C-alpha positions in Angstrom: -25.3 -18.6 22.2 -23.5 -15.4 21.0 -24.3 -14.1 17.5 -20.8 -13.3 16.1 -20.0 -12.4 12.6 -17.0 -11.1 10.6 -17.6 -7.5 9.6 -16.5 -8.2 6.0 -19.1 -10.9 5.6 -21.7 -8.8 7.3 -21.2 -6.0 4.6 -20.6 -8.2 1.6 -23.5 -8.5 -0.9 -24.8 -12.0 -1.2 -24.6 -13.6 -4.7 -27.8 -12.9 -6.6 -28.3 -16.6 -7.2 -28.7 -17.2 -3.5 -31.3 -14.5 -2.9 -35.0 -14.6 -3.5 -36.5 -11.6 -5.2 -36.9 -8.7 -2.7 -34.5 -10.2 -0.1 -31.9 -7.9 1.4 -28.7 -7.7 -0.4 -26.5 -8.4 2.6 -26.8 -9.5 6.2 -26.2 -5.8 7.2 -29.2 -4.8 5.1 -31.3 -7.6 6.6 -30.4 -6.6 10.2 -31.3 -2.9 9.8 -34.4 -3.7 7.7 -35.7 -6.0 10.5 -34.9 -3.5 13.2 -36.8 -0.8 11.3 -39.8 -3.1 10.9 -39.7 -4.1 14.6 -39.3 -0.6 16.0 -41.5 1.2 13.5 -38.7 3.7 12.8 -37.4 4.9 9.4 -34.6 2.6 8.2 -32.3 5.6 7.8 -32.7 6.4 11.5 -32.0 2.8 12.4 -28.9 2.8 10.3 -27.6 5.9 12.0 -28.1 4.4 15.4 -26.7 1.1 14.4 -23.6 2.8 13.1 -23.1 4.9 16.3 -23.4 1.8 18.4 -20.8 0.1 16.3 -18.4 3.1 16.8 -18.9 2.9 20.6 -18.9 -0.9 21.0 -16.2 -1.8 18.5 -14.1 1.1 17.4 -13.7 3.0 20.7 -12.1 0.1 22.5 -9.5 -0.4 19.7 -8.6 3.3 19.9 -8.4 3.1 23.7 -6.0 0.1 23.4 -3.7 2.3 21.3 -4.0 5.3 23.6 -3.5 3.4 26.8 -1.0 0.7 25.8 0.5 1.8 22.6 -0.8 -1.2 20.7 -2.4 -0.6 17.3 -4.4 -3.5 15.8 -4.7 -4.3 12.1 -8.4 -4.1 12.7 -9.7 -4.3 9.2 -13.1 -5.8 8.4 -11.8 -9.4 8.0 -10.0 -9.3 11.4 -13.0 -7.7 13.2 -15.7 -10.0 14.7 -18.9 -8.2 15.7 -21.0 -9.4 18.6 -24.7 -8.7 18.0 -27.4 -8.7 20.7 -30.7 -10.6 20.4 -32.2 -7.8 18.4 -29.3 -7.3 16.0 -27.7 -4.2 17.5 -23.9 -4.1 17.9 -23.0 -5.3 21.4 -19.2 -5.7 21.3 -16.2 -6.7 19.2 -13.5 -9.3 19.1 -10.1 -9.3 17.2 -9.0 -12.5 15.5 -5.5 -12.0 14.2 -2.6 -12.8 16.6 0.0 -11.4 14.2 -1.6 -8.2 13.0 -0.6 -5.5 15.4 2.0 -2.8 16.0 3.7 -1.9 19.2 4.5 1.8 19.1 8.3 2.4 19.4 7.6 5.4 21.6 6.0 3.1 24.1 8.7 0.4 24.2 9.7 1.1 27.8 6.2 0.9 29.1 5.4 -2.3 27.2 8.7 -3.9 28.3 7.9 -3.1 31.9 4.6 -4.9 31.5 6.1 -7.9 29.7 9.9 -7.9 30.0 11.5 -8.9 26.7 8.3 -8.4 24.7 10.2 -7.2 21.6 13.2 -9.5 21.8 11.9 -12.2 19.4 9.6 -10.2 17.2 9.5 -7.2 14.9 6.4 -5.8 16.3 7.9 -2.6 17.6 7.4 -0.1 14.7 8.1 3.6 14.4 5.2 5.8 15.3 5.0 7.3 11.8 4.5 3.9 10.2 2.1 2.8 13.0 0.0 5.9 12.4 -0.2 5.3 8.7 -1.2 1.7 9.0 -3.6 2.2 11.8 -5.4 4.9 9.9 -5.8 2.5 6.9 -6.8 -0.6 8.8 -9.3 0.9 11.3 -10.2 4.2 9.6 -10.3 3.4 5.9 -10.9 -0.3 5.6 -13.1 -0.9 8.6 -15.2 2.3 9.3 -15.2 3.9 5.8 -15.8 0.5 4.3 -18.8 0.1 6.6 -20.1 3.5 5.6 -19.6 2.6 1.9 -21.6 -0.6 2.4 -24.5 1.4 3.9 -24.4 3.8 1.0 -23.8 1.4 -1.9 -26.7 -0.8 -0.7 -29.1 2.2 -0.5 -29.5 1.9 3.3 -28.3 5.3 4.4 -26.9 8.6 3.1 -23.1 8.3 3.4 -22.8 12.0 4.1 -24.9 11.7 7.3 -22.8 8.8 8.5 -19.6 10.7 7.7 -20.9 13.6 9.8 -21.6 11.1 12.6 -18.1 9.7 12.3 -16.6 13.2 12.6 -18.6 13.9 15.8 -17.4 10.6 17.2 -13.8 11.3 16.3 -14.0 14.8 17.8 -15.2 13.3 21.1 -12.5 10.5 20.9 -9.7 13.1 20.2 -10.3 15.4 23.1 -12.5 16.0 26.2 -13.6 13.7 29.0 -14.0 10.7 26.7 -10.8 11.0 24.8 -9.1 7.7 24.0 -5.5 9.0 24.0 -4.9 7.6 20.5 -3.6 10.1 17.9 -5.7 8.4 15.2 -9.0 10.4 15.7 -7.1 13.8 15.2 -5.3 12.4 12.2 -8.5 11.3 10.5 -10.1 14.7 11.2 -7.2 16.8 10.1 -5.3 15.1 7.3 -6.7 15.9 3.8 -5.0 12.8 2.4 -4.6 9.3 3.7 -2.5 6.3 2.7 -4.5 3.3 1.5 -3.2 -0.2 1.0 -3.2 -1.4 -2.6 -3.6 -5.1 -2.3 -3.6 -5.9 -6.0 -0.6 -3.7 -6.7 1.2 -5.4 -3.8 0.7 -8.8 -5.5 1.6 -7.5 -9.0 4.9 -6.3 -7.6 5.6 -9.8 -6.2 5.6 -8.7 -2.5 4.8 -11.1 0.3 3.3 -9.4 3.3 4.7 -12.0 5.6 8.3 -11.4 4.5 10.5 -8.3 5.1 10.2 -5.2 7.2 6.7 -4.0 8.1 7.2 -0.6 6.5 8.1 -2.0 3.0 6.1 -5.3 2.7 3.0 -3.7 1.1 2.3 -1.0 -1.4 0.3 2.0 -0.2 -1.2 4.8 -2.4 -2.5 8.2 -1.5 -6.2 8.9 -1.5 -8.4 11.8 -0.5 -9.8 11.7 3.1 -13.6 12.0 3.0 -13.7 12.5 6.8 -11.6 15.7 6.5 -13.8 18.8 6.4 -11.8 21.8 5.0 
């Protein structure tokens, strides 16, 4: 039986009332703590390897889908399902939202050739500028930076080391023999500021994310990009 979990639930701290004294704060903490005990390695080293495997098994395929097909997924943590091997290492990923994706407008002809009429009954073709902004938030900020934040806030690893590992991964994904073809890696490396979805502000303004044009149905704010190295 596959061990599959939602990344958001993996990272979320368990309520204190459900944990015995000394138990790991989250399932993520439990996994890396068990791996460290089993392998005899420092937990920080296990966290770094676990994170790198996550990038390769889960993040790279999403980038490749964008690069090769022009399809950008809203791959935030709630939409991302992580497959774990028998030891607890990342082994693969699945995507669970059949409405949360963007077809790049610049790739319309290619996608229409693959599936004629693909955009006739949907609003999924989106200008590349909007696609880039949303993809950077969902995969870059919410998913990966959220995972780094979980490692750091739970005292499992130094966020600076994981950010450095993420930069190396993005550099490899942006250019060279293993390049994914997606513009996102270069964007995350080069842009000092990113747009971040403001969920509470979206609700306070009375917006419904299921209604209206994709580029105006949510509120986004500007935040500093911790991946960018001046």
